[in-house]
PyMOL Python script that loads the backbone (N, CA, C, O; Angstrom):
from pymol import cmd

cmd.read_pdbstr("""\
ATOM      1  N   MET A   1       1.052  -1.226   0.027  1.00  0.00           N
ATOM      2  CA  MET A   1       0.055  -0.419  -0.035  1.00  0.00           C
ATOM      3  C   MET A   1       0.799   1.616  -0.279  1.00  0.00           C
ATOM      4  O   MET A   1       1.791   1.912   0.386  1.00  0.00           O
ATOM      5  N   ALA A   2       0.598   1.963  -0.581  1.00  0.00           N
ATOM      6  CA  ALA A   2       1.682   3.254  -0.816  1.00  0.00           C
ATOM      7  C   ALA A   2       0.546   4.287  -0.085  1.00  0.00           C
ATOM      8  O   ALA A   2      -0.650   4.004  -0.143  1.00  0.00           O
ATOM      9  N   ARG A   3       1.246   6.060   0.917  1.00  0.00           N
ATOM     10  CA  ARG A   3       0.597   6.615   0.885  1.00  0.00           C
ATOM     11  C   ARG A   3       1.452   7.264   0.358  1.00  0.00           C
ATOM     12  O   ARG A   3       2.672   7.106   0.310  1.00  0.00           O
ATOM     13  N   VAL A   4       0.320   8.562  -0.347  1.00  0.00           N
ATOM     14  CA  VAL A   4       1.158   9.743  -0.802  1.00  0.00           C
ATOM     15  C   VAL A   4       1.245  10.992  -0.040  1.00  0.00           C
ATOM     16  O   VAL A   4       0.288  11.298   0.671  1.00  0.00           O
ATOM     17  N   TYR A   5       2.464  11.887  -0.112  1.00  0.00           N
ATOM     18  CA  TYR A   5       2.829  13.149   0.512  1.00  0.00           C
ATOM     19  C   TYR A   5       2.963  14.120   0.204  1.00  0.00           C
ATOM     20  O   TYR A   5       2.250  14.989   0.706  1.00  0.00           O
ATOM     21  N   GLY A   6       4.003  14.481  -0.836  1.00  0.00           N
ATOM     22  CA  GLY A   6       3.957  15.391  -1.393  1.00  0.00           C
ATOM     23  C   GLY A   6       3.997  17.080  -0.563  1.00  0.00           C
ATOM     24  O   GLY A   6       3.450  18.178  -0.664  1.00  0.00           O
ATOM     25  N   VAL A   7       5.204  16.262   0.405  1.00  0.00           N
ATOM     26  CA  VAL A   7       6.690  16.749   0.957  1.00  0.00           C
ATOM     27  C   VAL A   7       7.557  17.851   0.287  1.00  0.00           C
ATOM     28  O   VAL A   7       6.758  18.480  -0.407  1.00  0.00           O
ATOM     29  N   ARG A   8       8.785  18.396   0.148  1.00  0.00           N
ATOM     30  CA  ARG A   8       9.674  19.318  -0.306  1.00  0.00           C
ATOM     31  C   ARG A   8      10.323  18.565   0.392  1.00  0.00           C
ATOM     32  O   ARG A   8       9.676  18.447   1.433  1.00  0.00           O
ATOM     33  N   ILE A   9      11.691  17.669   0.479  1.00  0.00           N
ATOM     34  CA  ILE A   9      12.576  16.993   0.994  1.00  0.00           C
ATOM     35  C   ILE A   9      14.074  17.306   0.662  1.00  0.00           C
ATOM     36  O   ILE A   9      13.809  17.682  -0.479  1.00  0.00           O
ATOM     37  N   SER A  10      15.598  17.474   0.741  1.00  0.00           N
ATOM     38  CA  SER A  10      16.597  17.721   0.311  1.00  0.00           C
ATOM     39  C   SER A  10      17.347  16.623  -0.187  1.00  0.00           C
ATOM     40  O   SER A  10      17.257  15.515   0.342  1.00  0.00           O
ATOM     41  N   VAL A  11      17.986  16.818  -1.039  1.00  0.00           N
ATOM     42  CA  VAL A  11      18.185  15.514  -2.145  1.00  0.00           C
ATOM     43  C   VAL A  11      19.615  15.759  -2.965  1.00  0.00           C
ATOM     44  O   VAL A  11      19.772  16.334  -4.041  1.00  0.00           O
ATOM     45  N   VAL A  12      20.790  15.013  -1.937  1.00  0.00           N
ATOM     46  CA  VAL A  12      22.034  15.258  -3.468  1.00  0.00           C
ATOM     47  C   VAL A  12      21.723  14.273  -4.169  1.00  0.00           C
ATOM     48  O   VAL A  12      20.922  13.343  -4.066  1.00  0.00           O
ATOM     49  N   ASP A  13      22.719  14.717  -5.141  1.00  0.00           N
ATOM     50  CA  ASP A  13      22.123  14.356  -6.660  1.00  0.00           C
ATOM     51  C   ASP A  13      23.306  14.042  -7.801  1.00  0.00           C
ATOM     52  O   ASP A  13      23.663  15.057  -8.399  1.00  0.00           O
ATOM     53  N   ARG A  14      24.016  12.721  -8.228  1.00  0.00           N
ATOM     54  CA  ARG A  14      24.754  12.743  -9.468  1.00  0.00           C
ATOM     55  C   ARG A  14      24.228  13.182 -10.021  1.00  0.00           C
ATOM     56  O   ARG A  14      23.074  13.253  -9.600  1.00  0.00           O
ATOM     57  N   GLU A  15      24.487  13.897 -11.457  1.00  0.00           N
ATOM     58  CA  GLU A  15      23.941  14.307 -12.925  1.00  0.00           C
ATOM     59  C   GLU A  15      22.761  13.716 -12.545  1.00  0.00           C
ATOM     60  O   GLU A  15      22.573  12.586 -12.995  1.00  0.00           O
ATOM     61  N   GLY A  16      21.475  14.434 -11.460  1.00  0.00           N
ATOM     62  CA  GLY A  16      20.617  14.054 -11.526  1.00  0.00           C
ATOM     63  C   GLY A  16      19.859  13.317 -10.905  1.00  0.00           C
ATOM     64  O   GLY A  16      18.656  13.460 -10.690  1.00  0.00           O
ATOM     65  N   ARG A  17      20.901  12.092 -10.445  1.00  0.00           N
ATOM     66  CA  ARG A  17      20.637  10.892 -10.305  1.00  0.00           C
ATOM     67  C   ARG A  17      20.387  10.562  -8.206  1.00  0.00           C
ATOM     68  O   ARG A  17      21.182  10.082  -7.398  1.00  0.00           O
ATOM     69  N   PRO A  18      18.853  11.128  -7.997  1.00  0.00           N
ATOM     70  CA  PRO A  18      19.227  11.124  -6.631  1.00  0.00           C
ATOM     71  C   PRO A  18      20.320   9.565  -5.755  1.00  0.00           C
ATOM     72  O   PRO A  18      20.337   8.376  -6.075  1.00  0.00           O
ATOM     73  N   GLN A  19      21.101  10.319  -4.595  1.00  0.00           N
ATOM     74  CA  GLN A  19      21.829   9.801  -3.739  1.00  0.00           C
ATOM     75  C   GLN A  19      21.799   9.444  -2.855  1.00  0.00           C
ATOM     76  O   GLN A  19      22.510   8.450  -2.703  1.00  0.00           O
ATOM     77  N   ARG A  20      20.834  10.027  -1.352  1.00  0.00           N
ATOM     78  CA  ARG A  20      20.460  10.383  -0.851  1.00  0.00           C
ATOM     79  C   ARG A  20      19.706  11.569  -0.645  1.00  0.00           C
ATOM     80  O   ARG A  20      19.732  12.480  -1.472  1.00  0.00           O
ATOM     81  N   PHE A  21      19.153  11.613   0.216  1.00  0.00           N
ATOM     82  CA  PHE A  21      17.655  12.544   0.507  1.00  0.00           C
ATOM     83  C   PHE A  21      17.374  12.305   2.690  1.00  0.00           C
ATOM     84  O   PHE A  21      17.617  11.431   3.522  1.00  0.00           O
ATOM     85  N   THR A  22      16.713  13.789   2.676  1.00  0.00           N
ATOM     86  CA  THR A  22      16.114  14.044   4.046  1.00  0.00           C
ATOM     87  C   THR A  22      15.092  14.289   3.935  1.00  0.00           C
ATOM     88  O   THR A  22      14.587  15.033   3.095  1.00  0.00           O
ATOM     89  N   TRP A  23      14.393  13.467   5.105  1.00  0.00           N
ATOM     90  CA  TRP A  23      12.958  13.761   5.239  1.00  0.00           C
ATOM     91  C   TRP A  23      12.699  13.511   7.235  1.00  0.00           C
ATOM     92  O   TRP A  23      12.895  12.798   8.219  1.00  0.00           O
ATOM     93  N   ASP A  24      12.363  14.239   6.917  1.00  0.00           N
ATOM     94  CA  ASP A  24      11.793  14.613   8.768  1.00  0.00           C
ATOM     95  C   ASP A  24      12.896  14.182   9.069  1.00  0.00           C
ATOM     96  O   ASP A  24      13.055  12.963   8.999  1.00  0.00           O
ATOM     97  N   GLY A  25      13.776  14.852   9.409  1.00  0.00           N
ATOM     98  CA  GLY A  25      15.587  14.995   9.450  1.00  0.00           C
ATOM     99  C   GLY A  25      16.025  13.970  10.240  1.00  0.00           C
ATOM    100  O   GLY A  25      16.287  14.026  11.442  1.00  0.00           O
ATOM    101  N   ARG A  26      16.141  12.293   8.927  1.00  0.00           N
ATOM    102  CA  ARG A  26      16.875  11.102   9.171  1.00  0.00           C
ATOM    103  C   ARG A  26      16.686  11.240   7.094  1.00  0.00           C
ATOM    104  O   ARG A  26      15.923  11.472   6.156  1.00  0.00           O
ATOM    105  N   ILE A  27      18.168  10.852   7.541  1.00  0.00           N
ATOM    106  CA  ILE A  27      18.516  10.617   5.839  1.00  0.00           C
ATOM    107  C   ILE A  27      18.571   9.171   5.020  1.00  0.00           C
ATOM    108  O   ILE A  27      19.463   8.431   5.436  1.00  0.00           O
ATOM    109  N   TYR A  28      18.084   8.848   4.355  1.00  0.00           N
ATOM    110  CA  TYR A  28      18.272   7.708   4.132  1.00  0.00           C
ATOM    111  C   TYR A  28      19.017   8.248   2.320  1.00  0.00           C
ATOM    112  O   TYR A  28      19.206   9.191   1.551  1.00  0.00           O
ATOM    113  N   THR A  29      19.210   6.515   2.573  1.00  0.00           N
ATOM    114  CA  THR A  29      20.222   6.100   1.753  1.00  0.00           C
ATOM    115  C   THR A  29      19.214   5.640   0.388  1.00  0.00           C
ATOM    116  O   THR A  29      18.105   5.124   0.527  1.00  0.00           O
ATOM    117  N   VAL A  30      20.030   6.028  -1.290  1.00  0.00           N
ATOM    118  CA  VAL A  30      19.507   5.518  -1.588  1.00  0.00           C
ATOM    119  C   VAL A  30      20.354   4.025  -2.016  1.00  0.00           C
ATOM    120  O   VAL A  30      21.581   4.004  -2.106  1.00  0.00           O
ATOM    121  N   ARG A  31      19.562   2.906  -2.238  1.00  0.00           N
ATOM    122  CA  ARG A  31      20.757   1.669  -2.494  1.00  0.00           C
ATOM    123  C   ARG A  31      20.780   1.161  -3.251  1.00  0.00           C
ATOM    124  O   ARG A  31      21.736   0.430  -3.510  1.00  0.00           O
ATOM    125  N   ARG A  32      19.393   1.320  -4.257  1.00  0.00           N
ATOM    126  CA  ARG A  32      18.783   0.406  -5.247  1.00  0.00           C
ATOM    127  C   ARG A  32      18.089   1.814  -6.532  1.00  0.00           C
ATOM    128  O   ARG A  32      17.430   2.732  -6.044  1.00  0.00           O
ATOM    129  N   ILE A  33      18.234   1.800  -7.400  1.00  0.00           N
ATOM    130  CA  ILE A  33      16.566   3.075  -8.328  1.00  0.00           C
ATOM    131  C   ILE A  33      15.905   1.037  -9.163  1.00  0.00           C
ATOM    132  O   ILE A  33      16.339   0.006  -9.677  1.00  0.00           O
ATOM    133  N   ILE A  34      14.671   1.709  -8.714  1.00  0.00           N
ATOM    134  CA  ILE A  34      13.828   1.048  -9.574  1.00  0.00           C
ATOM    135  C   ILE A  34      13.549   1.109 -10.114  1.00  0.00           C
ATOM    136  O   ILE A  34      13.264  -0.012 -10.534  1.00  0.00           O
ATOM    137  N   ASP A  35      13.045   2.386 -11.217  1.00  0.00           N
ATOM    138  CA  ASP A  35      12.573   3.216 -11.923  1.00  0.00           C
ATOM    139  C   ASP A  35      12.355   4.681 -11.763  1.00  0.00           C
ATOM    140  O   ASP A  35      12.199   5.271 -10.693  1.00  0.00           O
ATOM    141  N   HIS A  36      12.365   5.325 -13.264  1.00  0.00           N
ATOM    142  CA  HIS A  36      13.261   6.878 -13.901  1.00  0.00           C
ATOM    143  C   HIS A  36      11.502   6.705 -14.930  1.00  0.00           C
ATOM    144  O   HIS A  36      10.645   5.863 -15.199  1.00  0.00           O
ATOM    145  N   TRP A  37      11.807   8.011 -15.142  1.00  0.00           N
ATOM    146  CA  TRP A  37      10.657   8.409 -15.971  1.00  0.00           C
ATOM    147  C   TRP A  37      10.403  10.203 -15.721  1.00  0.00           C
ATOM    148  O   TRP A  37      10.573  10.999 -14.798  1.00  0.00           O
ATOM    149  N   VAL A  38       9.824  10.253 -17.365  1.00  0.00           N
ATOM    150  CA  VAL A  38       9.525  12.048 -17.130  1.00  0.00           C
ATOM    151  C   VAL A  38       8.508  12.688 -17.770  1.00  0.00           C
ATOM    152  O   VAL A  38       8.063  12.455 -18.894  1.00  0.00           O
ATOM    153  N   THR A  39       8.197  13.447 -17.041  1.00  0.00           N
ATOM    154  CA  THR A  39       6.916  14.500 -17.759  1.00  0.00           C
ATOM    155  C   THR A  39       7.389  15.195 -17.843  1.00  0.00           C
ATOM    156  O   THR A  39       8.484  15.604 -17.458  1.00  0.00           O
ATOM    157  N   LEU A  40       5.882  15.806 -18.937  1.00  0.00           N
ATOM    158  CA  LEU A  40       5.740  17.748 -18.942  1.00  0.00           C
ATOM    159  C   LEU A  40       4.623  17.977 -18.175  1.00  0.00           C
ATOM    160  O   LEU A  40       3.536  17.403 -18.126  1.00  0.00           O
ATOM    161  N   ARG A  41       5.258  19.279 -17.360  1.00  0.00           N
ATOM    162  CA  ARG A  41       4.716  19.313 -16.282  1.00  0.00           C
ATOM    163  C   ARG A  41       2.766  20.137 -17.618  1.00  0.00           C
ATOM    164  O   ARG A  41       2.549  20.640 -18.721  1.00  0.00           O
ATOM    165  N   THR A  42       2.143  19.773 -16.589  1.00  0.00           N
ATOM    166  CA  THR A  42       0.376  19.832 -16.911  1.00  0.00           C
ATOM    167  C   THR A  42       0.138  21.404 -17.232  1.00  0.00           C
ATOM    168  O   THR A  42      -0.890  21.652 -17.862  1.00  0.00           O
ATOM    169  N   ASP A  43       1.027  22.570 -16.846  1.00  0.00           N
ATOM    170  CA  ASP A  43       0.756  22.955 -17.050  1.00  0.00           C
ATOM    171  C   ASP A  43       1.867  24.449 -18.176  1.00  0.00           C
ATOM    172  O   ASP A  43       2.107  25.656 -18.190  1.00  0.00           O
ATOM    173  N   TRP A  44       2.056  23.620 -18.651  1.00  0.00           N
ATOM    174  CA  TRP A  44       3.165  23.815 -19.842  1.00  0.00           C
ATOM    175  C   TRP A  44       2.125  24.807 -20.941  1.00  0.00           C
ATOM    176  O   TRP A  44       0.955  24.560 -21.232  1.00  0.00           O
ATOM    177  N   THR A  45       3.126  26.196 -21.509  1.00  0.00           N
ATOM    178  CA  THR A  45       2.606  26.760 -22.874  1.00  0.00           C
ATOM    179  C   THR A  45       4.124  27.047 -22.919  1.00  0.00           C
ATOM    180  O   THR A  45       5.145  27.122 -22.235  1.00  0.00           O
ATOM    181  N   PRO A  46       3.488  27.188 -24.478  1.00  0.00           N
ATOM    182  CA  PRO A  46       5.142  27.389 -25.131  1.00  0.00           C
ATOM    183  C   PRO A  46       5.877  28.437 -25.477  1.00  0.00           C
ATOM    184  O   PRO A  46       7.008  28.553 -25.950  1.00  0.00           O
ATOM    185  N   ALA A  47       4.259  29.885 -24.865  1.00  0.00           N
ATOM    186  CA  ALA A  47       4.727  31.154 -25.606  1.00  0.00           C
ATOM    187  C   ALA A  47       5.792  31.427 -23.620  1.00  0.00           C
ATOM    188  O   ALA A  47       6.791  32.145 -23.571  1.00  0.00           O
ATOM    189  N   ALA A  48       5.437  30.957 -22.799  1.00  0.00           N
ATOM    190  CA  ALA A  48       5.205  31.751 -20.955  1.00  0.00           C
ATOM    191  C   ALA A  48       6.966  30.821 -21.242  1.00  0.00           C
ATOM    192  O   ALA A  48       7.769  31.752 -21.299  1.00  0.00           O
ATOM    193  N   HIS A  49       7.727  29.523 -21.414  1.00  0.00           N
ATOM    194  CA  HIS A  49       8.889  28.480 -21.086  1.00  0.00           C
ATOM    195  C   HIS A  49      10.250  28.841 -22.496  1.00  0.00           C
ATOM    196  O   HIS A  49      10.006  28.739 -23.698  1.00  0.00           O
ATOM    197  N   ASP A  50      11.006  29.070 -22.168  1.00  0.00           N
ATOM    198  CA  ASP A  50      12.008  28.945 -22.985  1.00  0.00           C
ATOM    199  C   ASP A  50      12.220  27.453 -22.805  1.00  0.00           C
ATOM    200  O   ASP A  50      12.113  26.808 -23.848  1.00  0.00           O
ATOM    201  N   ARG A  51      12.483  26.801 -21.760  1.00  0.00           N
ATOM    202  CA  ARG A  51      12.792  25.316 -22.027  1.00  0.00           C
ATOM    203  C   ARG A  51      11.387  23.903 -22.218  1.00  0.00           C
ATOM    204  O   ARG A  51      10.541  24.133 -23.082  1.00  0.00           O
ATOM    205  N   LEU A  52      11.339  23.432 -21.931  1.00  0.00           N
ATOM    206  CA  LEU A  52       9.733  22.099 -21.210  1.00  0.00           C
ATOM    207  C   LEU A  52      10.336  21.993 -20.078  1.00  0.00           C
ATOM    208  O   LEU A  52      11.539  21.747 -20.175  1.00  0.00           O
ATOM    209  N   PRO A  53       9.887  22.100 -18.961  1.00  0.00           N
ATOM    210  CA  PRO A  53       9.639  22.325 -17.911  1.00  0.00           C
ATOM    211  C   PRO A  53       8.881  20.385 -17.970  1.00  0.00           C
ATOM    212  O   PRO A  53       7.879  19.828 -18.419  1.00  0.00           O
ATOM    213  N   GLN A  54      10.298  19.958 -17.112  1.00  0.00           N
ATOM    214  CA  GLN A  54       9.530  19.078 -16.495  1.00  0.00           C
ATOM    215  C   GLN A  54       9.303  17.798 -15.794  1.00  0.00           C
ATOM    216  O   GLN A  54      10.333  17.123 -15.795  1.00  0.00           O
ATOM    217  N   ARG A  55       8.624  17.411 -15.386  1.00  0.00           N
ATOM    218  CA  ARG A  55       8.653  16.544 -13.382  1.00  0.00           C
ATOM    219  C   ARG A  55      10.258  15.212 -14.168  1.00  0.00           C
ATOM    220  O   ARG A  55      10.452  14.741 -15.288  1.00  0.00           O
ATOM    221  N   THR A  56      10.973  15.106 -12.907  1.00  0.00           N
ATOM    222  CA  THR A  56      11.866  13.320 -13.280  1.00  0.00           C
ATOM    223  C   THR A  56      11.160  13.301 -12.705  1.00  0.00           C
ATOM    224  O   THR A  56      10.743  14.434 -12.464  1.00  0.00           O
ATOM    225  N   PHE A  57      10.438  12.222 -12.026  1.00  0.00           N
ATOM    226  CA  PHE A  57      10.619  11.051 -11.113  1.00  0.00           C
ATOM    227  C   PHE A  57      11.376   9.593 -11.140  1.00  0.00           C
ATOM    228  O   PHE A  57      12.144   9.263 -12.043  1.00  0.00           O
ATOM    229  N   TRP A  58      11.095   8.903 -10.192  1.00  0.00           N
ATOM    230  CA  TRP A  58      12.837   8.064  -9.277  1.00  0.00           C
ATOM    231  C   TRP A  58      11.141   7.128  -8.004  1.00  0.00           C
ATOM    232  O   TRP A  58      10.278   7.491  -7.206  1.00  0.00           O
ATOM    233  N   ARG A  59      11.770   5.568  -8.819  1.00  0.00           N
ATOM    234  CA  ARG A  59      11.662   5.304  -7.619  1.00  0.00           C
ATOM    235  C   ARG A  59      12.507   4.146  -7.014  1.00  0.00           C
ATOM    236  O   ARG A  59      12.580   3.090  -7.644  1.00  0.00           O
ATOM    237  N   VAL A  60      13.093   4.276  -5.927  1.00  0.00           N
ATOM    238  CA  VAL A  60      13.322   4.289  -5.211  1.00  0.00           C
ATOM    239  C   VAL A  60      13.804   2.954  -4.166  1.00  0.00           C
ATOM    240  O   VAL A  60      12.837   2.411  -3.632  1.00  0.00           O
ATOM    241  N   GLU A  61      15.237   2.332  -3.793  1.00  0.00           N
ATOM    242  CA  GLU A  61      14.260   1.714  -2.391  1.00  0.00           C
ATOM    243  C   GLU A  61      15.899   2.200  -1.612  1.00  0.00           C
ATOM    244  O   GLU A  61      17.080   1.988  -1.886  1.00  0.00           O
ATOM    245  N   ALA A  62      15.159   2.940  -0.539  1.00  0.00           N
ATOM    246  CA  ALA A  62      16.408   3.758   0.306  1.00  0.00           C
ATOM    247  C   ALA A  62      16.420   3.315   1.654  1.00  0.00           C
ATOM    248  O   ALA A  62      15.766   2.284   1.805  1.00  0.00           O
ATOM    249  N   GLY A  63      16.989   3.791   2.755  1.00  0.00           N
ATOM    250  CA  GLY A  63      17.013   3.318   3.706  1.00  0.00           C
ATOM    251  C   GLY A  63      17.737   4.490   5.165  1.00  0.00           C
ATOM    252  O   GLY A  63      18.247   5.581   4.913  1.00  0.00           O
ATOM    253  N   ALA A  64      17.620   3.996   6.399  1.00  0.00           N
ATOM    254  CA  ALA A  64      18.177   5.079   6.674  1.00  0.00           C
ATOM    255  C   ALA A  64      18.426   4.489   7.848  1.00  0.00           C
ATOM    256  O   ALA A  64      19.449   5.067   8.216  1.00  0.00           O
ATOM    257  N   ASP A  65      18.051   3.445   8.951  1.00  0.00           N
ATOM    258  CA  ASP A  65      18.916   3.831   9.989  1.00  0.00           C
ATOM    259  C   ASP A  65      17.577   1.491  10.225  1.00  0.00           C
ATOM    260  O   ASP A  65      17.707   0.522  10.973  1.00  0.00           O
ATOM    261  N   ARG A  66      16.718   1.805   9.206  1.00  0.00           N
ATOM    262  CA  ARG A  66      16.486   0.216   9.714  1.00  0.00           C
ATOM    263  C   ARG A  66      16.209   0.079   8.034  1.00  0.00           C
ATOM    264  O   ARG A  66      16.923   0.692   7.240  1.00  0.00           O
ATOM    265  N   ALA A  67      14.859  -0.977   7.497  1.00  0.00           N
ATOM    266  CA  ALA A  67      15.587  -2.090   6.725  1.00  0.00           C
ATOM    267  C   ALA A  67      14.795  -0.550   5.443  1.00  0.00           C
ATOM    268  O   ALA A  67      14.059   0.433   5.537  1.00  0.00           O
ATOM    269  N   PRO A  68      15.617  -1.308   4.369  1.00  0.00           N
ATOM    270  CA  PRO A  68      14.497  -0.291   3.695  1.00  0.00           C
ATOM    271  C   PRO A  68      13.419  -0.586   2.587  1.00  0.00           C
ATOM    272  O   PRO A  68      13.196  -1.707   2.129  1.00  0.00           O
ATOM    273  N   GLY A  69      12.660   0.798   2.151  1.00  0.00           N
ATOM    274  CA  GLY A  69      11.814   1.070   1.668  1.00  0.00           C
ATOM    275  C   GLY A  69      11.302   1.609   0.127  1.00  0.00           C
ATOM    276  O   GLY A  69      12.299   1.754  -0.581  1.00  0.00           O
ATOM    277  N   VAL A  70      10.116   1.928  -0.557  1.00  0.00           N
ATOM    278  CA  VAL A  70      10.332   1.708  -1.733  1.00  0.00           C
ATOM    279  C   VAL A  70       9.709   3.713  -1.645  1.00  0.00           C
ATOM    280  O   VAL A  70       8.724   4.290  -1.184  1.00  0.00           O
ATOM    281  N   TYR A  71      10.902   4.107  -2.339  1.00  0.00           N
ATOM    282  CA  TYR A  71       9.943   5.633  -2.433  1.00  0.00           C
ATOM    283  C   TYR A  71       9.712   6.327  -3.565  1.00  0.00           C
ATOM    284  O   TYR A  71      10.270   5.821  -4.538  1.00  0.00           O
ATOM    285  N   GLU A  72       8.884   7.633  -3.865  1.00  0.00           N
ATOM    286  CA  GLU A  72       9.299   7.809  -5.209  1.00  0.00           C
ATOM    287  C   GLU A  72       9.148   9.762  -4.727  1.00  0.00           C
ATOM    288  O   GLU A  72       8.536  10.490  -3.945  1.00  0.00           O
ATOM    289  N   LEU A  73      10.250   9.837  -5.910  1.00  0.00           N
ATOM    290  CA  LEU A  73      11.007  10.734  -4.998  1.00  0.00           C
ATOM    291  C   LEU A  73      10.587  11.549  -7.102  1.00  0.00           C
ATOM    292  O   LEU A  73      10.276  11.071  -8.193  1.00  0.00           O
ATOM    293  N   ARG A  74      10.892  13.041  -6.475  1.00  0.00           N
ATOM    294  CA  ARG A  74      10.025  13.804  -7.644  1.00  0.00           C
ATOM    295  C   ARG A  74      10.923  15.116  -7.896  1.00  0.00           C
ATOM    296  O   ARG A  74      10.865  15.820  -6.888  1.00  0.00           O
ATOM    297  N   HIS A  75      11.825  15.750  -9.007  1.00  0.00           N
ATOM    298  CA  HIS A  75      11.985  16.557  -8.846  1.00  0.00           C
ATOM    299  C   HIS A  75      12.141  17.776 -10.215  1.00  0.00           C
ATOM    300  O   HIS A  75      13.081  17.865 -11.004  1.00  0.00           O
ATOM    301  N   ASP A  76      10.912  18.607 -10.158  1.00  0.00           N
ATOM    302  CA  ASP A  76      11.372  19.782 -10.375  1.00  0.00           C
ATOM    303  C   ASP A  76      12.122  21.205 -11.792  1.00  0.00           C
ATOM    304  O   ASP A  76      12.413  22.401 -11.808  1.00  0.00           O
ATOM    305  N   SER A  77      12.115  20.314 -12.505  1.00  0.00           N
ATOM    306  CA  SER A  77      13.297  21.269 -13.998  1.00  0.00           C
ATOM    307  C   SER A  77      11.934  22.590 -13.972  1.00  0.00           C
ATOM    308  O   SER A  77      11.885  22.661 -15.200  1.00  0.00           O
ATOM    309  N   THR A  78      11.405  23.098 -13.746  1.00  0.00           N
ATOM    310  CA  THR A  78      11.568  24.624 -13.338  1.00  0.00           C
ATOM    311  C   THR A  78      12.340  24.887 -12.371  1.00  0.00           C
ATOM    312  O   THR A  78      13.520  25.196 -12.542  1.00  0.00           O
ATOM    313  N   THR A  79      11.637  24.779 -10.941  1.00  0.00           N
ATOM    314  CA  THR A  79      11.902  25.112  -9.498  1.00  0.00           C
ATOM    315  C   THR A  79      13.349  24.523  -8.944  1.00  0.00           C
ATOM    316  O   THR A  79      14.125  25.295  -8.380  1.00  0.00           O
ATOM    317  N   GLY A  80      13.568  23.607  -9.063  1.00  0.00           N
ATOM    318  CA  GLY A  80      14.762  22.197  -8.373  1.00  0.00           C
ATOM    319  C   GLY A  80      14.944  22.311  -7.122  1.00  0.00           C
ATOM    320  O   GLY A  80      15.912  22.416  -6.369  1.00  0.00           O
ATOM    321  N   GLU A  81      12.674  22.228  -6.951  1.00  0.00           N
ATOM    322  CA  GLU A  81      12.657  21.206  -5.972  1.00  0.00           C
ATOM    323  C   GLU A  81      12.295  20.024  -5.737  1.00  0.00           C
ATOM    324  O   GLU A  81      11.104  19.840  -5.986  1.00  0.00           O
ATOM    325  N   TRP A  82      12.713  19.356  -5.448  1.00  0.00           N
ATOM    326  CA  TRP A  82      12.705  17.371  -4.843  1.00  0.00           C
ATOM    327  C   TRP A  82      11.644  18.122  -4.276  1.00  0.00           C
ATOM    328  O   TRP A  82      11.749  19.332  -4.077  1.00  0.00           O
ATOM    329  N   LEU A  83       9.851  16.970  -3.801  1.00  0.00           N
ATOM    330  CA  LEU A  83      10.108  15.811  -3.586  1.00  0.00           C
ATOM    331  C   LEU A  83       9.224  14.819  -3.460  1.00  0.00           C
ATOM    332  O   LEU A  83       8.574  14.433  -4.432  1.00  0.00           O
ATOM    333  N   LEU A  84       9.067  14.175  -1.985  1.00  0.00           N
ATOM    334  CA  LEU A  84       8.869  13.340  -1.909  1.00  0.00           C
ATOM    335  C   LEU A  84       6.804  12.501  -2.335  1.00  0.00           C
ATOM    336  O   LEU A  84       5.605  12.451  -2.059  1.00  0.00           O
ATOM    337  N   ALA A  85       7.745  12.146  -3.026  1.00  0.00           N
ATOM    338  CA  ALA A  85       5.636  12.096  -3.246  1.00  0.00           C
ATOM    339  C   ALA A  85       5.361  10.694  -2.905  1.00  0.00           C
ATOM    340  O   ALA A  85       4.140  10.548  -2.956  1.00  0.00           O
ATOM    341  N   ARG A  86       5.981   9.525  -2.559  1.00  0.00           N
ATOM    342  CA  ARG A  86       5.156   8.271  -2.767  1.00  0.00           C
ATOM    343  C   ARG A  86       5.546   7.699  -1.601  1.00  0.00           C
ATOM    344  O   ARG A  86       6.290   8.478  -1.005  1.00  0.00           O
ATOM    345  N   VAL A  87       5.391   6.767  -1.055  1.00  0.00           N
ATOM    346  CA  VAL A  87       6.314   5.872  -0.028  1.00  0.00           C
ATOM    347  C   VAL A  87       5.202   4.340   0.328  1.00  0.00           C
ATOM    348  O   VAL A  87       4.069   4.519   0.773  1.00  0.00           O
ATOM    349  N   TRP A  88       5.472   3.630   0.191  1.00  0.00           N
ATOM    350  CA  TRP A  88       5.078   2.364   0.342  1.00  0.00           C
ATOM    351  C   TRP A  88       5.528   1.859   1.473  1.00  0.00           C
ATOM    352  O   TRP A  88       6.501   2.406   1.994  1.00  0.00           O
ATOM    353  N   ASP A  89       4.960   0.781   2.060  1.00  0.00           N
ATOM    354  CA  ASP A  89       5.015   0.383   2.902  1.00  0.00           C
ATOM    355  C   ASP A  89       5.355  -0.994   2.460  1.00  0.00           C
ATOM    356  O   ASP A  89       5.525  -1.885   3.292  1.00  0.00           O
TER     357      ASP A  89
END
""", "prot")
cmd.dss("prot")
cmd.show_as("cartoon", "prot")
cmd.util.cbc("prot")
cmd.orient("prot")
């Protein structure tokens, strides 16, 4: 079962790939990339932007001080913001 969060997180990445992230005061190390996909933002209009505003999603296995879990991270190329989108139990 997945829970939706949509909360801002800080992410350390290498060439756009998340390496670790901080959520709720804990540091989670990415152990494995499960899936990765890119979408266009729904509010995009050609006249309003010089480049395509993308949202990049990463489904990862990551862990802090306990057993790893599955997390979906989202990066917005327009704002540079990272969000924790979903967590699977």
